[in-house]
DRENPA-3360 file (N, C-alpha, C; in nm, 2 decimals, always signed):
BEGIN
1 = XXXXXXXX = +0.53/-3.43/+3.09/+0.45/-3.37/+2.98/+0.47/-3.44/+2.85 ~ +0.36/-3.46/+2.78/+0.36/-3.53/+2.66/+0.45/-3.45/+2.56 ~ +0.56/-3.51/+2.50/+0.65/-3.44/+2.41/+0.58/-3.40/+2.28 ~ +0.46/-3.45/+2.25/+0.39/-3.41/+2.13/+0.31/-3.29/+2.15 ~ +0.29/-3.24/+2.28/+0.22/-3.12/+2.31/+0.31/-3.00/+2.31 ~ +0.27/-2.90/+2.23/+0.35/-2.78/+2.22/+0.28/-2.67/+2.29 ~ +0.34/-2.60/+2.38/+0.28/-2.49/+2.45/+0.33/-2.36/+2.38 ~ +0.23/-2.28/+2.34/+0.26/-2.16/+2.27/+0.24/-2.05/+2.38;
9 = XXXXXXXX = +0.35/-1.98/+2.40/+0.34/-1.87/+2.50/+0.34/-1.73/+2.44 ~ +0.27/-1.64/+2.50/+0.26/-1.50/+2.45/+0.40/-1.44/+2.45 ~ +0.43/-1.36/+2.35/+0.56/-1.30/+2.34/+0.55/-1.17/+2.41 ~ +0.67/-1.12/+2.46/+0.67/-0.99/+2.53/+0.79/-0.91/+2.47 ~ +0.79/-0.78/+2.49/+0.89/-0.70/+2.44/+0.88/-0.67/+2.29 ~ +0.99/-0.61/+2.24/+0.99/-0.57/+2.10/+1.07/-0.67/+2.02 ~ +1.00/-0.76/+1.94/+1.06/-0.86/+1.87/+1.02/-0.86/+1.72 ~ +1.10/-0.91/+1.64/+1.07/-0.92/+1.50/+0.98/-1.05/+1.47;
17 = XXXXXXXX = +0.92/-1.05/+1.36/+0.83/-1.16/+1.33/+0.91/-1.28/+1.28 ~ +0.86/-1.39/+1.32/+0.93/-1.52/+1.28/+0.88/-1.56/+1.14 ~ +0.95/-1.53/+1.04/+0.91/-1.55/+0.90/+0.91/-1.70/+0.87 ~ +0.98/-1.78/+0.94/+0.98/-1.93/+0.92/+0.84/-1.98/+0.96 ~ +0.79/-1.92/+1.07/+0.66/-1.97/+1.11/+0.55/-1.93/+1.01 ~ +0.56/-1.81/+0.95/+0.47/-1.76/+0.85/+0.48/-1.86/+0.73 ~ +0.60/-1.90/+0.69/+0.61/-1.99/+0.58/+0.55/-2.12/+0.61 ~ +0.55/-2.17/+0.73/+0.48/-2.30/+0.76/+0.33/-2.28/+0.75;
25 = XXXXXXXX = +0.28/-2.16/+0.76/+0.13/-2.14/+0.74/+0.10/-2.07/+0.60 ~ +0.19/-2.10/+0.51/+0.17/-2.04/+0.37/+0.04/-2.08/+0.31 ~ -0.01/-2.20/+0.34/-0.14/-2.25/+0.28/-0.25/-2.16/+0.34 ~ -0.25/-2.13/+0.46/-0.35/-2.04/+0.52/-0.34/-1.90/+0.46 ~ -0.22/-1.85/+0.44/-0.20/-1.72/+0.38/-0.26/-1.72/+0.24 ~ -0.23/-1.83/+0.16/-0.29/-1.84/+0.03/-0.44/-1.84/+0.03 ~ -0.50/-1.91/+0.12/-0.65/-1.92/+0.13/-0.71/-1.79/+0.17 ~ -0.65/-1.72/+0.27/-0.70/-1.59/+0.31/-0.68/-1.48/+0.20;
33 = XXXXXXXX = -0.57/-1.49/+0.12/-0.55/-1.40/+0.01/-0.66/-1.42/-0.09 ~ -0.68/-1.55/-0.13/-0.78/-1.58/-0.23/-0.92/-1.54/-0.18 ~ -0.95/-1.56/-0.05/-1.08/-1.53/+0.00/-1.10/-1.38/+0.00 ~ -1.00/-1.30/+0.02/-1.01/-1.15/+0.01/-1.04/-1.11/-0.13 ~ -0.98/-1.17/-0.23/-1.01/-1.14/-0.37/-1.15/-1.17/-0.41 ~ -1.19/-1.29/-0.37/-1.33/-1.33/-0.40/-1.43/-1.24/-0.33 ~ -1.41/-1.21/-0.20/-1.51/-1.13/-0.13/-1.52/-0.99/-0.18 ~ -1.41/-0.94/-0.24/-1.42/-0.80/-0.29/-1.51/-0.79/-0.41;
41 = XXXXXXXX = -1.51/-0.90/-0.49/-1.59/-0.89/-0.62/-1.71/-0.98/-0.62 ~ -1.75/-1.04/-0.50/-1.86/-1.13/-0.50/-1.99/-1.05/-0.53 ~ -2.07/-1.11/-0.61/-2.20/-1.05/-0.65/-2.19/-0.91/-0.71 ~ -2.07/-0.90/-0.79/-2.05/-0.77/-0.86/-2.07/-0.79/-1.01 ~ -2.14/-0.70/-1.07/-2.17/-0.72/-1.21/-2.04/-0.70/-1.29 ~ -1.96/-0.59/-1.26/-1.84/-0.56/-1.34/-1.72/-0.64/-1.29 ~ -1.73/-0.70/-1.17/-1.62/-0.78/-1.12/-1.49/-0.70/-1.11 ~ -1.38/-0.76/-1.16/-1.25/-0.70/-1.15/-1.23/-0.58/-1.23;
49 = XXXXXXXX = -1.33/-0.55/-1.32/-1.32/-0.42/-1.40/-1.32/-0.30/-1.31 ~ -1.37/-0.31/-1.18/-1.36/-0.20/-1.09/-1.22/-0.16/-1.06 ~ -1.12/-0.25/-1.08/-0.98/-0.22/-1.05/-0.93/-0.12/-1.16 ~ -1.00/-0.11/-1.27/-0.97/-0.02/-1.38/-1.06/+0.10/-1.37 ~ -1.19/+0.08/-1.35/-1.28/+0.19/-1.36/-1.26/+0.30/-1.25 ~ -1.23/+0.25/-1.13/-1.21/+0.35/-1.02/-1.09/+0.44/-1.04 ~ -0.97/+0.39/-1.06/-0.86/+0.49/-1.08/-0.87/+0.57/-1.21 ~ -0.93/+0.51/-1.31/-0.95/+0.58/-1.44/-1.04/+0.70/-1.43;
57 = XXXXXXXX = -1.16/+0.68/-1.37/-1.25/+0.79/-1.35/-1.20/+0.90/-1.26 ~ -1.13/+0.85/-1.15/-1.07/+0.95/-1.06/-0.97/+1.03/-1.14 ~ -0.89/+0.97/-1.23/-0.79/+1.04/-1.31/-0.86/+1.14/-1.40 ~ -0.97/+1.10/-1.46/-1.04/+1.19/-1.55/-1.09/+1.32/-1.47 ~ -1.14/+1.30/-1.35/-1.18/+1.41/-1.27/-1.07/+1.50/-1.23 ~ -0.95/+1.44/-1.19/-0.83/+1.52/-1.16/-0.78/+1.60/-1.29 ~ -0.79/+1.53/-1.40/-0.75/+1.60/-1.52/-0.83/+1.72/-1.56 ~ -0.96/+1.70/-1.54/-1.06/+1.81/-1.56/-1.04/+1.93/-1.46;
65 = XXXXXXXX = -1.03/+1.89/-1.33/-1.02/+2.00/-1.23/-0.88/+2.06/-1.22 ~ -0.78/+1.97/-1.20/-0.65/+2.02/-1.17/-0.57/+2.05/-1.30 ~ -0.59/+1.97/-1.40/-0.52/+1.99/-1.53/-0.58/+2.09/-1.62 ~ -0.72/+2.09/-1.61/-0.79/+2.18/-1.70/-0.83/+2.31/-1.64 ~ -0.89/+2.31/-1.52/-0.94/+2.44/-1.46/-0.83/+2.50/-1.38 ~ -0.76/+2.43/-1.30/-0.65/+2.49/-1.21/-0.52/+2.51/-1.28 ~ -0.50/+2.44/-1.40/-0.38/+2.45/-1.48/-0.26/+2.41/-1.39 ~ -0.27/+2.30/-1.32/-0.15/+2.25/-1.24/-0.04/+2.20/-1.34;
73 = XXXXXXXX = +0.08/+2.24/-1.31/+0.19/+2.20/-1.39/+0.22/+2.05/-1.38 ~ +0.23/+1.99/-1.49/+0.26/+1.84/-1.50/+0.39/+1.81/-1.56 ~ +0.49/+1.90/-1.54/+0.63/+1.88/-1.59/+0.63/+1.85/-1.74 ~ +0.54/+1.91/-1.81/+0.55/+1.89/-1.96/+0.49/+1.75/-2.00 ~ +0.43/+1.68/-1.91/+0.37/+1.55/-1.95/+0.22/+1.57/-1.97 ~ +0.15/+1.49/-2.05/+0.01/+1.49/-2.06/-0.05/+1.47/-1.92 ~ -0.14/+1.56/-1.87/-0.18/+1.55/-1.73/-0.26/+1.42/-1.71 ~ -0.33/+1.36/-1.80/-0.40/+1.24/-1.78/-0.30/+1.12/-1.75;
81 = XXXXXXXX = -0.19/+1.12/-1.82/-0.09/+1.01/-1.79/-0.01/+1.05/-1.66 ~ +0.01/+1.18/-1.64/+0.08/+1.23/-1.52/+0.01/+1.19/-1.40 ~ -0.12/+1.21/-1.39/-0.20/+1.18/-1.27/-0.23/+1.03/-1.25 ~ -0.24/+0.96/-1.37/-0.27/+0.81/-1.35/-0.15/+0.74/-1.30 ~ -0.03/+0.77/-1.35/+0.09/+0.70/-1.30/+0.11/+0.73/-1.15 ~ +0.05/+0.83/-1.09/+0.05/+0.86/-0.95/-0.06/+0.78/-0.88 ~ -0.18/+0.79/-0.93/-0.29/+0.72/-0.87/-0.28/+0.57/-0.87 ~ -0.21/+0.52/-0.96/-0.19/+0.37/-0.97/-0.13/+0.32/-0.84;
89 = XXXXXXXX = +0.00/+0.36/-0.81/+0.05/+0.31/-0.68/-0.02/+0.37/-0.56 ~ -0.07/+0.49/-0.57/-0.14/+0.55/-0.45/-0.27/+0.47/-0.41 ~ -0.35/+0.43/-0.51/-0.47/+0.35/-0.48/-0.43/+0.22/-0.41 ~ -0.32/+0.16/-0.45/-0.28/+0.04/-0.39/-0.24/+0.07/-0.24 ~ -0.17/+0.17/-0.22/-0.12/+0.21/-0.09/-0.24/+0.24/+0.01 ~ -0.33/+0.33/-0.04/-0.45/+0.37/+0.04/-0.54/+0.25/+0.07 ~ -0.56/+0.17/-0.04/-0.65/+0.05/-0.02/-0.59/-0.05/+0.08 ~ -0.46/-0.07/+0.08/-0.40/-0.17/+0.17/-0.41/-0.12/+0.31;
97 = XXXXXXXX = -0.40/+0.01/+0.33/-0.41/+0.07/+0.47/-0.54/+0.04/+0.53 ~ -0.65/+0.06/+0.45/-0.78/+0.04/+0.50/-0.81/-0.10/+0.53 ~ -0.77/-0.19/+0.43/-0.80/-0.33/+0.45/-0.72/-0.40/+0.56 ~ -0.59/-0.36/+0.57/-0.51/-0.42/+0.67/-0.54/-0.37/+0.81 ~ -0.59/-0.25/+0.82/-0.62/-0.19/+0.95/-0.75/-0.27/+1.01 ~ -0.83/-0.31/+0.92/-0.95/-0.38/+0.97/-0.94/-0.53/+0.97 ~ -0.82/-0.59/+0.92/-0.81/-0.73/+0.91/-0.82/-0.81/+1.03 ~ -0.77/-0.76/+1.15/-0.78/-0.83/+1.27/-0.92/-0.83/+1.33;
105 = XXXXXXXX = -0.99/-0.72/+1.32/-1.12/-0.70/+1.37/-1.22/-0.79/+1.29 ~ -1.21/-0.79/+1.16/-1.30/-0.87/+1.08/-1.28/-1.02/+1.10 ~ -1.16/-1.06/+1.15/-1.13/-1.20/+1.17/-1.12/-1.23/+1.32 ~ -1.20/-1.16/+1.40/-1.19/-1.18/+1.54/-1.22/-1.33/+1.58 ~ -1.31/-1.39/+1.51/-1.35/-1.53/+1.55/-1.24/-1.62/+1.53 ~ -1.16/-1.60/+1.43/-1.04/-1.69/+1.40/-0.94/-1.67/+1.51 ~ -0.92/-1.54/+1.55/-0.81/-1.51/+1.65/-0.84/-1.57/+1.78 ~ -0.97/-1.58/+1.82/-1.01/-1.62/+1.96/-1.02/-1.78/+1.96;
113 = XXXXXXXX = -1.03/-1.84/+1.85/-1.06/-1.99/+1.85/-0.94/-2.08/+1.81 ~ -0.85/-2.03/+1.74/-0.74/-2.11/+1.69/-0.61/-2.03/+1.68 ~ -0.50/-2.10/+1.70/-0.37/-2.03/+1.69/-0.32/-2.04/+1.54 ~ -0.26/-1.93/+1.50/-0.19/-1.91/+1.37/-0.11/-1.78/+1.38 ~ -0.01/-1.76/+1.31/+0.06/-1.64/+1.31/-0.03/-1.52/+1.27 ~ -0.06/-1.43/+1.36/-0.15/-1.32/+1.34/-0.11/-1.23/+1.22 ~ +0.02/-1.23/+1.20/+0.07/-1.15/+1.09/+0.01/-1.19/+0.95 ~ -0.04/-1.32/+0.94/-0.10/-1.37/+0.82/-0.22/-1.28/+0.78;
121 = XXXXXXXX = -0.29/-1.22/+0.87/-0.41/-1.15/+0.84/-0.38/-1.02/+0.77 ~ -0.30/-0.93/+0.82/-0.27/-0.80/+0.74/-0.19/-0.83/+0.62 ~ -0.10/-0.94/+0.62/-0.02/-0.98/+0.50/-0.11/-1.02/+0.39 ~ -0.22/-1.10/+0.42/-0.31/-1.14/+0.32/-0.39/-1.03/+0.26 ~ -0.42/-0.92/+0.34/-0.48/-0.80/+0.29/-0.39/-0.73/+0.19 ~ -0.26/-0.72/+0.22/-0.17/-0.66/+0.13/-0.16/-0.74/+0.00 ~ -0.15/-0.87/+0.01/-0.13/-0.95/-0.11/-0.26/-0.95/-0.20 ~ -0.37/-0.95/-0.14/-0.50/-0.96/-0.22/-0.52/-0.83/-0.30;
129 = XXXXXXXX = -0.47/-0.72/-0.26/-0.48/-0.60/-0.33/-0.38/-0.59/-0.45 ~ -0.29/-0.68/-0.46/-0.19/-0.69/-0.57/-0.26/-0.72/-0.70 ~ -0.37/-0.79/-0.70/-0.45/-0.82/-0.82/-0.50/-0.69/-0.88 ~ -0.56/-0.60/-0.80/-0.60/-0.47/-0.85/-0.49/-0.39/-0.91 ~ -0.38/-0.40/-0.84/-0.26/-0.33/-0.89/-0.21/-0.38/-1.03 ~ -0.21/-0.51/-1.05/-0.17/-0.56/-1.18/-0.27/-0.53/-1.29 ~ -0.40/-0.54/-1.25/-0.51/-0.52/-1.35/-0.50/-0.37/-1.40 ~ -0.48/-0.28/-1.30/-0.48/-0.14/-1.34/-0.36/-0.10/-1.43;
137 = XXXXXXXX = -0.26/-0.19/-1.44/-0.15/-0.17/-1.53/-0.19/-0.17/-1.67 ~ -0.31/-0.23/-1.70/-0.36/-0.23/-1.84/-0.38/-0.09/-1.89 ~ -0.43/+0.00/-1.81/-0.46/+0.13/-1.85/-0.33/+0.21/-1.88 ~ -0.22/+0.18/-1.80/-0.09/+0.24/-1.83/-0.05/+0.21/-1.97 ~ -0.06/+0.08/-2.01/-0.02/+0.04/-2.14/-0.10/+0.11/-2.25 ~ -0.23/+0.12/-2.23/-0.32/+0.19/-2.32/-0.28/+0.34/-2.33 ~ -0.25/+0.41/-2.22/-0.22/+0.55/-2.22/-0.08/+0.57/-2.29 ~ +0.01/+0.48/-2.27/+0.14/+0.50/-2.33/+0.13/+0.48/-2.48;
145 = XXXXXXXX = +0.05/+0.39/-2.53/+0.03/+0.37/-2.67/-0.04/+0.49/-2.73 ~ -0.14/+0.55/-2.66/-0.22/+0.66/-2.71/-0.13/+0.78/-2.72 ~ -0.05/+0.81/-2.62/+0.04/+0.93/-2.62/+0.17/+0.90/-2.69 ~ +0.19/+0.78/-2.74/+0.31/+0.74/-2.82/+0.44/+0.77/-2.74 ~ +0.44/+0.72/-2.62/+0.55/+0.73/-2.53/+0.61/+0.59/-2.50 ~ +0.74/+0.58/-2.52/+0.81/+0.46/-2.49/+0.89/+0.46/-2.36 ~ +0.86/+0.37/-2.27/+0.94/+0.37/-2.14/+1.09/+0.35/-2.17 ~ +1.17/+0.39/-2.08/+1.32/+0.38/-2.09/+1.37/+0.27/-2.00;
153 = XXXXXXXX = +1.50/+0.28/-1.98/+1.57/+0.18/-1.90/+1.53/+0.19/-1.75 ~ +1.46/+0.30/-1.71/+1.42/+0.31/-1.58/+1.32/+0.20/-1.53 ~ +1.26/+0.13/-1.63/+1.17/+0.02/-1.59/+1.25/-0.09/-1.52 ~ +1.38/-0.10/-1.53/+1.46/-0.20/-1.46/+1.45/-0.18/-1.31 ~ +1.43/-0.05/-1.27/+1.42/-0.02/-1.13/+1.28/-0.03/-1.07 ~ +1.19/-0.07/-1.16/+1.05/-0.07/-1.11/+1.03/-0.17/-0.99 ~ +1.10/-0.29/-1.00/+1.08/-0.38/-0.88/+1.13/-0.32/-0.75 ~ +1.23/-0.23/-0.76/+1.28/-0.17/-0.63/+1.17/-0.07/-0.58;
161 = XXXXXXXX = +1.10/+0.00/-0.67/+1.00/+0.09/-0.63/+0.88/+0.01/-0.58 ~ +0.84/-0.10/-0.64/+0.73/-0.18/-0.59/+0.76/-0.24/-0.45 ~ +0.89/-0.28/-0.43/+0.93/-0.33/-0.30/+0.92/-0.22/-0.19 ~ +0.96/-0.10/-0.23/+0.94/+0.01/-0.13/+0.79/+0.04/-0.10 ~ +0.71/+0.03/-0.21/+0.56/+0.04/-0.19/+0.51/-0.07/-0.10 ~ +0.55/-0.19/-0.12/+0.50/-0.30/-0.03/+0.55/-0.29/+0.11 ~ +0.67/-0.25/+0.13/+0.73/-0.24/+0.27/+0.66/-0.12/+0.34 ~ +0.63/-0.01/+0.27/+0.56/+0.10/+0.34/+0.42/+0.06/+0.37;
169 = XXXXXXXX = +0.35/-0.01/+0.28/+0.21/-0.05/+0.30/+0.20/-0.15/+0.41 ~ +0.29/-0.25/+0.41/+0.28/-0.35/+0.52/+0.33/-0.30/+0.65 ~ +0.43/-0.21/+0.66/+0.47/-0.16/+0.78/+0.37/-0.08/+0.85 ~ +0.31/+0.02/+0.78/+0.20/+0.10/+0.83/+0.08/+0.02/+0.86 ~ +0.05/-0.08/+0.77/-0.07/-0.17/+0.78/-0.06/-0.25/+0.91 ~ +0.06/-0.30/+0.94/+0.07/-0.38/+1.07/+0.05/-0.29/+1.19 ~ +0.11/-0.18/+1.18/+0.09/-0.08/+1.30/-0.06/-0.05/+1.32 ~ -0.13/-0.01/+1.21/-0.27/+0.03/+1.22/-0.36/-0.09/+1.26;
177 = XXXXXXXX = -0.33/-0.21/+1.21/-0.41/-0.32/+1.25/-0.40/-0.36/+1.39 ~ -0.28/-0.34/+1.45/-0.26/-0.37/+1.59/-0.32/-0.26/+1.68 ~ -0.32/-0.14/+1.63/-0.38/-0.03/+1.70/-0.53/-0.04/+1.70 ~ -0.59/-0.08/+1.58/-0.73/-0.09/+1.57/-0.80/-0.19/+1.66 ~ -0.72/-0.29/+1.70/-0.78/-0.39/+1.79/-0.81/-0.33/+1.93 ~ -0.72/-0.25/+1.97/-0.74/-0.18/+2.10/-0.82/-0.05/+2.10 ~ -0.80/+0.02/+1.99/-0.86/+0.15/+1.97/-0.95/+0.14/+1.85 ~ -1.08/+0.12/+1.87/-1.17/+0.10/+1.75/-1.20/+0.22/+1.67;
185 = XXXXXXXX = -1.16/+0.34/+1.72/-1.19/+0.46/+1.64/-1.08/+0.48/+1.53 ~ -0.98/+0.39/+1.53/-0.88/+0.40/+1.42/-0.94/+0.38/+1.29 ~ -1.03/+0.29/+1.27/-1.09/+0.26/+1.14/-1.18/+0.38/+1.10 ~ -1.24/+0.45/+1.19/-1.32/+0.57/+1.16/-1.23/+0.69/+1.12 ~ -1.12/+0.70/+1.19/-1.03/+0.81/+1.15/-0.96/+0.79/+1.02 ~ -0.93/+0.66/+0.99/-0.85/+0.63/+0.88/-0.91/+0.68/+0.75 ~ -1.04/+0.68/+0.73/-1.10/+0.71/+0.61/-1.07/+0.85/+0.56 ~ -1.07/+0.95/+0.66/-1.04/+1.09/+0.61/-0.89/+1.12/+0.62;
193 = XXXXXXXX = -0.82/+1.04/+0.70/-0.68/+1.06/+0.71/-0.61/+1.02/+0.57 ~ -0.66/+0.92/+0.51/-0.61/+0.87/+0.38/-0.64/+0.98/+0.28 ~ -0.76/+1.05/+0.29/-0.79/+1.15/+0.19/-0.70/+1.27/+0.21 ~ -0.66/+1.30/+0.33/-0.56/+1.41/+0.36/-0.43/+1.38/+0.31 ~ -0.39/+1.25/+0.33/-0.25/+1.21/+0.28/-0.24/+1.21/+0.13 ~ -0.35/+1.21/+0.06/-0.35/+1.21/-0.09/-0.28/+1.34/-0.13 ~ -0.30/+1.45/-0.06/-0.24/+1.58/-0.10/-0.10/+1.60/-0.03 ~ -0.06/+1.50/+0.05/+0.08/+1.51/+0.10/+0.17/+1.43/+0.01;
201 = XXXXXXXX = +0.12/+1.38/-0.10/+0.20/+1.31/-0.20/+0.18/+1.38/-0.33 ~ +0.28/+1.37/-0.43/+0.27/+1.44/-0.56/+0.17/+1.36/-0.65 ~ +0.05/+1.35/-0.62/-0.05/+1.28/-0.70/-0.11/+1.38/-0.80 ~ -0.16/+1.49/-0.76/-0.22/+1.59/-0.85/-0.12/+1.70/-0.89 ~ +0.00/+1.70/-0.83/+0.10/+1.80/-0.86/+0.23/+1.74/-0.87 ~ +0.33/+1.81/-0.91/+0.47/+1.76/-0.92/+0.55/+1.79/-0.80 ~ +0.64/+1.71/-0.77/+0.73/+1.74/-0.66/+0.81/+1.87/-0.68 ~ +0.83/+1.90/-0.81/+0.90/+2.03/-0.84/+0.83/+2.15/-0.80;
209 = XXXXXXXX = +0.70/+2.14/-0.77/+0.62/+2.25/-0.73/+0.63/+2.28/-0.58 ~ +0.69/+2.19/-0.51/+0.71/+2.20/-0.36/+0.82/+2.30/-0.34 ~ +0.80/+2.41/-0.25/+0.91/+2.50/-0.22/+1.04/+2.43/-0.18 ~ +1.15/+2.47/-0.22/+1.28/+2.41/-0.19/+1.31/+2.39/-0.04 ~ +1.26/+2.49/+0.04/+1.29/+2.48/+0.18/+1.22/+2.37/+0.25 ~ +1.11/+2.32/+0.19/+1.03/+2.21/+0.25/+1.07/+2.08/+0.19 ~ +1.15/+2.07/+0.09/+1.18/+1.95/+0.02/+1.25/+1.85/+0.11 ~ +1.35/+1.89/+0.20/+1.41/+1.79/+0.28/+1.32/+1.71/+0.37;
217 = XXXXXXXX = +1.21/+1.77/+0.41/+1.11/+1.71/+0.49/+1.00/+1.63/+0.41 ~ +0.97/+1.70/+0.29/+0.87/+1.64/+0.21/+0.91/+1.51/+0.15 ~ +1.04/+1.49/+0.11/+1.08/+1.37/+0.05/+1.10/+1.25/+0.15 ~ +1.08/+1.28/+0.27/+1.08/+1.17/+0.37/+0.95/+1.08/+0.36 ~ +0.85/+1.14/+0.29/+0.73/+1.06/+0.27/+0.77/+0.95/+0.16 ~ +0.76/+0.83/+0.20/+0.81/+0.72/+0.10/+0.73/+0.72/-0.03 ~ +0.60/+0.77/-0.03/+0.52/+0.77/-0.15/+0.57/+0.87/-0.25 ~ +0.64/+0.97/-0.20/+0.70/+1.07/-0.30/+0.79/+1.01/-0.39;
225 = XXXXXXXX = +0.89/+0.93/-0.34/+0.99/+0.87/-0.43/+0.92/+0.76/-0.51 ~ +0.83/+0.69/-0.46/+0.76/+0.58/-0.54/+0.69/+0.64/-0.65 ~ +0.61/+0.75/-0.63/+0.53/+0.81/-0.74/+0.62/+0.87/-0.84 ~ +0.71/+0.95/-0.80/+0.80/+1.01/-0.90/+0.89/+0.91/-0.97 ~ +0.92/+0.80/-0.90/+1.00/+0.69/-0.97/+0.91/+0.62/-1.07 ~ +0.78/+0.60/-1.04/+0.69/+0.54/-1.14/+0.68/+0.63/-1.27 ~ +0.67/+0.76/-1.24/+0.66/+0.85/-1.36/+0.79/+0.85/-1.44 ~ +0.90/+0.85/-1.37/+1.03/+0.85/-1.45/+1.05/+0.72/-1.52;
233 = XXXXXXXX = +1.01/+0.61/-1.46/+1.03/+0.48/-1.53/+0.95/+0.46/-1.65 ~ +0.82/+0.51/-1.65/+0.74/+0.49/-1.77/+0.74/+0.60/-1.87 ~ +0.79/+0.72/-1.83/+0.80/+0.83/-1.92/+0.94/+0.86/-1.97 ~ +1.03/+0.76/-1.95/+1.17/+0.77/-2.00/+1.24/+0.89/-1.95 ~ +1.24/+0.91/-1.82/+1.30/+1.03/-1.76/+1.41/+0.98/-1.66 ~ +1.50/+1.07/-1.63/+1.60/+1.02/-1.53/+1.54/+0.99/-1.40 ~ +1.59/+0.88/-1.34/+1.53/+0.83/-1.21/+1.57/+0.93/-1.10 ~ +1.47/+0.99/-1.03/+1.50/+1.09/-0.92/+1.55/+1.02/-0.79;
241 = XXXXXXXX = +1.67/+0.97/-0.79/+1.72/+0.90/-0.67/+1.72/+0.99/-0.55 ~ +1.74/+1.12/-0.57/+1.75/+1.21/-0.46/+1.61/+1.22/-0.39 ~ +1.51/+1.18/-0.45/+1.37/+1.18/-0.39/+1.34/+1.04/-0.35 ~ +1.41/+0.94/-0.40/+1.37/+0.80/-0.37/+1.44/+0.75/-0.24 ~ +1.57/+0.77/-0.23/+1.64/+0.70/-0.12/+1.60/+0.75/+0.01 ~ +1.57/+0.88/+0.04/+1.53/+0.92/+0.17/+1.40/+0.85/+0.21 ~ +1.30/+0.84/+0.12/+1.18/+0.77/+0.15/+1.20/+0.62/+0.16 ~ +1.30/+0.56/+0.09/+1.33/+0.42/+0.11/+1.38/+0.39/+0.25;
249 = XXXXXXXX = +1.46/+0.48/+0.30/+1.51/+0.46/+0.44/+1.39/+0.46/+0.54 ~ +1.30/+0.56/+0.52/+1.18/+0.57/+0.60/+1.09/+0.45/+0.59 ~ +1.08/+0.40/+0.47/+0.99/+0.28/+0.45/+1.05/+0.16/+0.53 ~ +1.18/+0.14/+0.53/+1.24/+0.04/+0.61/+1.21/+0.06/+0.76 ~ +1.22/+0.18/+0.80/+1.19/+0.21/+0.94/+1.05/+0.18/+0.97 ~ +0.96/+0.22/+0.89/+0.81/+0.19/+0.90/+0.79/+0.03/+0.91 ~ +0.86/-0.04/+0.82/+0.84/-0.18/+0.81/+0.89/-0.25/+0.94 ~ +1.01/-0.21/+0.99/+1.07/-0.28/+1.11/+0.98/-0.24/+1.23;
257 = XXXXXXXX = +0.95/-0.11/+1.25/+0.87/-0.07/+1.36/+0.73/-0.13/+1.36 ~ +0.67/-0.14/+1.24/+0.54/-0.20/+1.23/+0.54/-0.34/+1.28 ~ +0.64/-0.42/+1.23/+0.66/-0.56/+1.28/+0.67/-0.57/+1.43 ~ +0.76/-0.49/+1.48/+0.79/-0.49/+1.63/+0.67/-0.45/+1.71 ~ +0.60/-0.35/+1.67/+0.48/-0.31/+1.74/+0.37/-0.41/+1.73 ~ +0.35/-0.47/+1.61/+0.25/-0.58/+1.59/+0.29/-0.70/+1.68 ~ +0.41/-0.73/+1.69/+0.46/-0.84/+1.77/+0.43/-0.82/+1.92 ~ +0.46/-0.69/+1.96/+0.44/-0.66/+2.10/+0.30/-0.66/+2.14;
265 = XXXXXXXX = +0.21/-0.62/+2.05/+0.06/-0.61/+2.08/-0.01/-0.75/+2.06 ~ +0.06/-0.84/+2.00/+0.00/-0.97/+1.96/-0.06/-1.04/+2.07 ~ +0.00/-1.03/+2.19/-0.04/-1.11/+2.31/-0.18/-1.07/+2.36 ~ -0.23/-0.95/+2.32/-0.36/-0.91/+2.37/-0.47/-0.92/+2.27 ~ -0.44/-0.96/+2.14/-0.54/-0.97/+2.04/-0.66/-1.05/+2.07 ~ -0.63/-1.17/+2.13/-0.74/-1.26/+2.16/-0.83/-1.21/+2.27 ~ -0.77/-1.13/+2.36/-0.85/-1.08/+2.47/-0.94/-0.96/+2.44 ~ -0.90/-0.88/+2.34/-0.98/-0.76/+2.31/-1.04/-0.76/+2.18;
273 = X = -1.01/-0.86/+2.09/-1.07/-0.86/+1.96/-1.22/-0.88/+1.96;
% end
């Protein structure tokens, strides 16, 4: 056999992703990430402004309905800022679930014609949404200035919270993308599942409003610690580690299981895509 010929065999069993191989295809990852950003705002009048308009208007509706009419407790914070600091990471999380779940199906032609690490597809979806996340930060700055609130030392832990957010998004995204290839109704179910999950996280209400007997189970949701951590970081409040670390452990579990499941299902992608 010609030593220059490399035979790529399908993997079997539960294995972790080869990150060295993904690094070798970093140019492809960069191209797909850039393509995802351009495709999202192609032929759009407002362009990247939608990254600000969508969460801001949603926050205004929540403020009117839950903060104004329902009088939902916001832990003494201005409800507008209270809800936006939750919608900011939540929109990234929900957006990445939808895009990563469809990433393999939308790129079926690539999968069936050429080899590359399939992990690049959901990973590029996760990375392309980071631009929206960064742009939406502008509104946070404006709201902090308007309400004359100065963040505290909790901002130093913000990278930890963002890492937890990324691991949760990528872990679940890999799992859903692999499932969506075999079960096409995943993408149809995901739209309303994400809407339901919105109320399983403290977006429109505070974690303090959850009955104490349910808290041990509630805080296993990784987004609970992320959202409450974001609020604490920007509103100069004590970091709620008792709500963060249980979700952090679950996010690691999601990340590892998502990788292993994706790797296990990878051998059938080209056959059923």
